[in-house]
C-alpha positions in Angstrom: 11.1 4.1 2.3 12.9 3.1 -0.9 11.2 2.3 -4.2 10.5 -1.4 -3.6 8.8 -3.1 -6.4 7.0 -6.5 -6.1 4.9 -8.9 -8.2 1.3 -9.7 -7.0 -0.9 -12.4 -8.5 -3.6 -11.3 -10.9 -6.4 -13.4 -12.3 -6.2 -11.8 -15.8 -2.5 -11.0 -16.3 -1.1 -13.7 -14.0 1.3 -11.3 -12.3 1.2 -7.5 -12.0 4.0 -5.2 -10.9 3.4 -2.9 -8.0 5.4 -0.5 -5.8 5.1 -0.6 -2.0 4.0 2.8 -0.9 4.2 2.3 2.9 6.9 0.6 5.0 6.0 -3.0 6.0 6.2 -3.8 9.8 6.0 -7.3 11.1 2.4 -8.1 12.0 0.9 -5.8 9.3 -2.2 -7.4 7.8 -1.7 -5.8 4.4 0.7 -4.0 2.1 -0.2 -0.6 0.6 0.7 -0.8 -3.2 0.6 1.4 -6.3 0.1 -0.5 -9.5 2.0 0.5 -12.7 -1.2 2.3 -14.0 -1.2 4.4 -10.8 -4.0 2.6 -9.1 -3.6 2.3 -5.3 -4.6 -1.0 -3.7 -4.3 -2.9 -0.5 -2.7 -6.4 -0.8 -3.8 -8.7 2.1 -1.2 -10.7 4.0 -1.6 -14.0 5.9 -1.4 -13.7 9.6 2.0 -15.4 9.8 3.5 -13.1 7.2 4.9 -16.1 5.3 3.3 -15.1 2.0 4.9 -11.8 1.1 4.9 -11.0 -2.6 7.9 -11.7 -4.8 10.4 -8.9 -5.1 10.9 -7.5 -8.6 14.3 -7.4 -10.3 15.9 -4.0 -11.1 14.8 -2.7 -14.5 18.5 -2.9 -15.7 18.3 -6.7 -15.4 15.2 -7.1 -17.6 15.8 -8.9 -20.9 18.8 -11.0 -19.8 19.7 -14.0 -21.9 21.2 -15.7 -18.9 18.6 -16.0 -16.1 21.4 -16.7 -13.5 22.2 -12.9 -13.5 18.8 -12.1 -12.1 18.8 -10.9 -8.5 15.5 -12.7 -7.9 14.8 -16.0 -9.7 11.1 -17.0 -9.4 8.1 -17.5 -11.7 7.1 -13.8 -12.3 10.7 -12.8 -12.8 11.3 -15.5 -15.4 8.0 -14.7 -17.2 8.7 -11.0 -17.2 12.2 -11.4 -18.5 
């Protein structure tokens, strides 16, 4: 398992960064995550698996003036940048 970071929706902060702590297998009903503050949580997935969380860009790309250089261009990536 590599250090895969994702964005999950949050009612207070809009998006929270988390790291996947267990490999995802097709058909899994949830993802095991560790938030930036070290809290472990379970992120529920829809049965079709079509609503996976957004992938987070590598830290080296944060703060870019040109958004086209981001590996992943979606709402949480733009807001974080």
